N, C-alpha and C positions, 0 to 999 in steps of 0.2 A: 484570883490568879493574876500574875503579872502580864503586862501587855508588851510584847516584843514584835519583831518583824515577822516571825512565824505566824503570829495570830492575826495579822492583817489579811483580809480577803478582798478580792476584786468582786465588785458587783457586776457579774458577767451579763446580767440582763441589760445593763446600760452600756457596757464596753465591748462585750463579745470576746474579751481577751482573758487568758489565764492569768492568775496572780503573778507568776514569774515574769510573764511578758510585760505586765503593767509596771513592774518595778525595775525592769532590766536596763532601760536606757535613761541615764540621768538627764540627757539633753531633752527628753520628752516626758517630764514629770506629769503624772496623772493628776487631773483636777480633783479637789477634795471630795466631790460627790461620787467619784468612781471607786473610792477605797473606803474601807471601814471595818468595824468589828462586828461579826455576826453575834447577835445577842444571845443565841443559844450557847455559845462558848463561855458565856458569863452566867449561865444558869437561868436565863429568862426563857420561859416556855409559854407558847400560846395554847389556849384551850384548857380543858380540864376543869374549869370553874374555880381554880385556886386564885386567890389574890396575889398579885405579883409586885406589890408596892416596894417591899424591901429589896428584892433582887433587882428590880428595875432601877431603883435609886442607886444602888451600888454600881450597876452597869453604866449609868449615866455619869456618875462621878469619875469612874476609871477612864472612860473614853474621853471625857472632857479634859481630864488632867493630861492625857496623852495627846490631845488636840487631834483626835481622829473621830469620824462619825460612828455612831451606834446604828446598826442596821437591824430593824425589826422586820421579820418575815411575815408572811400572811398569817391571819388568825386573830383571835380575840384575846386581849390582855385586860384582865380586871385589875384596877388599881385605884387607890386613893391618891391624894396629892403627891406629886413628885416635884422636886425643886431643882432648877437648872443652874449649875455654876457657869462662870464665864467660859466661853468656847464650846458649850454643849451643842452638838449637832445630832439630831435624830431623824433618820430617814426610814420611811416605810414603803410598802407597795401600794400605789394608789388604788383605792377601792377595796383593798384586801387586808390591810393592817389596821385593826380597830382597837383603840383603847377605850374601855368602858368605865365610867366613874363608879367606884365601889364605896365611896364615902368622902366626906369633906365638902367644901364649897368650891374647889378648884381641882382640875386635873393636872395642869402644868403651870407652875409658878416660877417666877424669878424676880430678884431685886438686885440692882447694881451689877448685873452680869452682862457683859458685852459679847458681841459676836455669837449670838444664838441663832441656830437654824432649826426650823421644823418643816419637814417636807414629806408629802405623800402619806400623811396619817389621816385616819378617821377618828375623831374624838367625839365620843357619844356620852352625853350627860344622862342617858337613861331616864329622862324626865324627872330626876330627883329635884326637889325644891331646894335651891341654894340661895335664894333671896336676890333682891335687886342689885346688891353689890358683888355677888358671886359671879364667877365666869369660868368657863372651861379652860381658857388660857388667860392668865393674869400676870402681866409683866410690868415692872416698875423700874424707872431710872436705868434703862438699858439702851446701849447704842449698838449699831451694826446688826439689828434684828432682821431676820428673814423668816416670814411665815408664808409658805408657798405650796400650792397644789394640795391643800388639806381640805377635809370635810369636817365641819364642826356642827353637830346635830343634836337636837333634843335637849338643849340646855334649859335647866329650870331657872336660870337667871340670864346673864349675858353670854354671848358667844366668846368674844375676844374683848378684854379690857386692858388698855395700855395707859400707863401713867409716866409722863416724862420720857417717852421712847423716841428714838431715832431709828429709821429703817424702812422696810418694805413689807407690805401685806398684799399679796398678789395671787390671783388665780385660784382663790379658795371658794368653797361653797359653804355658806352658813345658813342653816335651815332650822325652823321650829325653835328659835330662841324665845323664851318666855318674856324677856325684857328687850335688850338691844343686841343686834347682831355684832357690830363693831363699835366700840366706844373708846375714843382717844381723849385724854385730858393732858394739857400742858405738853404737847408734842415738841420735840426738838429737831424736827426735820423728818417728816413722815410722808410716805406715799401709800395710798390705799387704792389699788388699781386692779381692774379686770376681775373683781370678785362677783359672785352671785349670792344675793341675799333673798331668801324666801320665807314668808310667813313669820315675821318678827312680831312679838307681842306689843312693843311700845316704841320701837325706833329701829331704823335701818343702820345708817352710819352717822355717828355723832362725833363732832370735833369741838371740844369745849376747852376753856381755860378757866383756872381758878380766879384770875383777875384779868382785866382787859390787857392785851398785848399782842406782839407779833407771834404768829404761829407758822403760817406758810405751808400747811398741809395740802397735799394734792389729792383730790378725790376724783378720780378719772376713770372713765370707761367701765363702770360697774353696772350690773343689772340688779335692780331692786324691785321686788314684787310683793304685794300683799302685806303691807305694814299696818297693823291694827293699833288701837288705842284702848288697851284694857284698863288703864289707870284713870281714864277720864280727863277732865280739865278742858281748857280752851285753846290748846295748841302746844302745851309743854311736851306732850307725847303724841305719837302717831305720825311722825315725820320721816320720810325716806332718808333725807340728809338734813341734819341740823347743825348749824355752826353758831356757837355761842361765845361771845367775848374774844373770839380768835380772829386776828387781823391777817390780811394777805393770804387768804385761803382761795384756792382755785377749785371750782366744782365744774367739771367739763366732761361732755360726751357720755353721760350716764343715761341708761334706759330705765325709766321709772314707771311702774304701773300699780294702780290701786293702793294708794296711801290714804289713811283715814283723814289726815290733815294736809300737810304740805309735801310737795315733791322735794323742794329745797327751801329751807327756812334759815335765813341769817338774822340773828338777834344780837345787836351791839357788835356787829362784825364789820369792821372798817376795811375798805379796799377789797371787798369780796368780788370775785369774778365768777359769774354763773353763765356758762356759755355752751351752746351746742348740745343741750340735754333734750331728751324727748320724754314728755310726761303725759300719761293718759289716765283718765278716770281717777281724779284727785278730789278728795272730799271737801277741802276748804280752799285756801289760796295756794295755787300751784307753786309760785316762786315769790318768796317774801324777803324783803329787807326792811327791818323794823327796829324801832327804839334807838338807842344811842350809838349811831354809826356815822361815819363820814366816808363816803365813796362806795359806790356799787356799780359794777358793769354787768348788765343783764342783756345778753346778746345771742341772737341766732338760735333760740330755743323753740321747740315745737310743743304746744300745749293743746290737748284735745280733751275737753271735759274737766271742768273745775268750777267751783263757785266764783272764783276770781282768778284771772290769769296771772298778772304780775302786780304786786303791791309794794311800793317804796314809800313808807309813811313814818309817822310819829315825829314830825318836825317839832312838836311841842316837847319832845324828849331829846332833841338834838339830832334827829335823823335827817340827813341832808346829803346832797351831791350824788347824782346818779346819771348814768347813760342807759336808756332802755331802747335797744336798737335791733331791728331785723328779726323780731320774733313773729312766729305764726301762732295765733291764738284763736280757738274756735270752740263752739258748742259749750258756752258757759251755762252753769246751773243757776236757777233762780234763788236757791236757799243755801245757807251754810249748814254744817252738821250740828247736831245737838251738842250743847255745852258752850257754844259761842254766844256772844251777846245778841239778843234778838234784833237789835237795830243795826248790826254790822252790815256793811254793803255786801251785795252778792250780785251775780249776773253782770259783772264788769270785766272788761278785757284788761285794761291797764289803769292803775291808780297811782298818782304821784303827788308830792306836795311841795318840795323845795329844791331849788338849784338843780334842775333836772332837764335833760334833753330826751324827748320821746320822738324817735324818728325812724321811718322806714319799716314800721310794723304793719302786719296785716291781721285784722280782727274780723271775725265773722260769727254771727248768731250770739249776740250779747243781750239778754233780756232787759238789762237796765241801761248800761252805757258802754260804748266802745272804749272811750278814754275818759277818765275823771282827773281833772287838775285842781288840786286844792280841796280843803275842807274848812268851811268858814274862813276865819282869818289866817288859817295855816296854809298859806301859799306864798311862794317867793320865787321869782325868776325861773319860770317854767316855759320851755319851748316845745310846742306840739307841731311838728312839721313833717310833711311828706309821708303820712300814714294813709292806709286804706282801711276804711271801716264799712262793713257791709251788714245790714240787717241788725239794727239795734233800736232800742227805744229812743235814746239820745246818741248822736254820733260822738260829740265831745261835750262833756259837761264841765264848765269851768267856773270857779268861785268868783262871785262879785260881791261877797259879803263885806261888811265894814272891816277895814284893816288888812284885807287880802292884798298881796303884792302883785308884781307884774307877771303877765303871761302873754305869749303870742301863739296864735292858732292860725297857721298859714300853710297853703300848698297841700292840703289834705284832700283826698277823694272820699266822699261820704255818700253811700248809697243805701236807700231803704231805711232811713232814720225816721221812725214813725212820729216822734214828738219834736223833732228838730235836729238839724245837723250840728249846730253849735249853740248851746243854751247856757245862760248864766244861772248859777245856783247860789242859794243861801243854805249851806249844809245840804240836806236831802231834798230841799224844795226848789223847784224851778221858779225863777222870779223874772224871767224875760221870755220873749219869743225867740225865734230863730235868729241869732245874731248875724248869720250870713245874709239875711234879708232886711235887717234894720240898720239905720245909720249908727255909727260909733257913738256910744253915750256912756261908756265906762272907761274912766281914765286909766285903769290898770290893765286894759286889754288892747291887743291889736288882733283883729280878725280880718284876714284878707286872703285873696287868691285861692280860696277853697272851691273845689268842684263838687257840686251837690246834684244828686239825681235820685 
């Protein structure tokens, strides 16, 4: 059927106005979300068990061509993959409009299609196996994307997979994804905001790039819970937020609980900011900045329960330049999870190696050390100042191995350090007594002004 002004309907649940009133006054043009085409007028019917793929695709094409939204009413729509052209907008009734995957590896797909909107839909993968590269929503090379107020559930692969996308993913619930809840690769200006992720098989929110470069994705104010690691490995999977090769990413204000490996893991991610997050019951390193990166700001996070609180390491791979400030870290675990190297550190509050300032942090209950500065010769220009460490084996463990660079340990308050407040280390071995009680004898260190009790 053709689409004309008579076929436009007002979504009265949103506006409370009749169609005529919504169209009557040119000076007060209705917002796009208040007008649309009722899918039933285009032959799309909920329920009945029949597959709706062909009719739904035709309805999407017609409404997108007319630049008006397609309105799907309450009910279940069984469909295989539908493809969105530019301008496609699909609106449902939150919690009541359900699209169920009837075949294929994707429910909704698009490539090179700008100004797409999905809102108020429940997308149900029905537990069908769609593989690690499948996703219920798969968009590539799209700008002006909006995915809002949707539920994406029971995916046999990923929930949302975005390639080269610019836009906003906000206010969605993604639950029971067998692989990753939200996976972005090579973003062009993306915000992932205020979503809820529950029970993901191998990752919560991933921000990756094919090669190292500027990305700038915002991962803010999300709730991420129960991220597993069904694929194994030593940290490639099982992270609530994972940033890989992507520079200038901000991870802020997220609430993260029960991740198999890390709450936030930056790998070769330069200029990353990880701020104001709360992470509890984390299996390995709560906040990680590792391998080939330059620049990390890790500030004002709360960490309660992890094998290691904050780790900024791999100077041997080029990892350097960090500020670790104002974090509250407590109740560290004595062991890392299965799959990691047996000799990897655990029970540590903060671990840094090169060109780093560690200041104003509070660390309590660290079975190994409150703060570790350097590993063997891999230490350069580290300042550990103004921190509070309570109840640890070592308060501050600092490298004095051959080749280690300069460090200062000043103005810290260290209480209840069983084996010494500040101790010189050669890798994992303590090779000095408490340096707060001994005269200075290591040219690379300045230890002064610390309060020990």
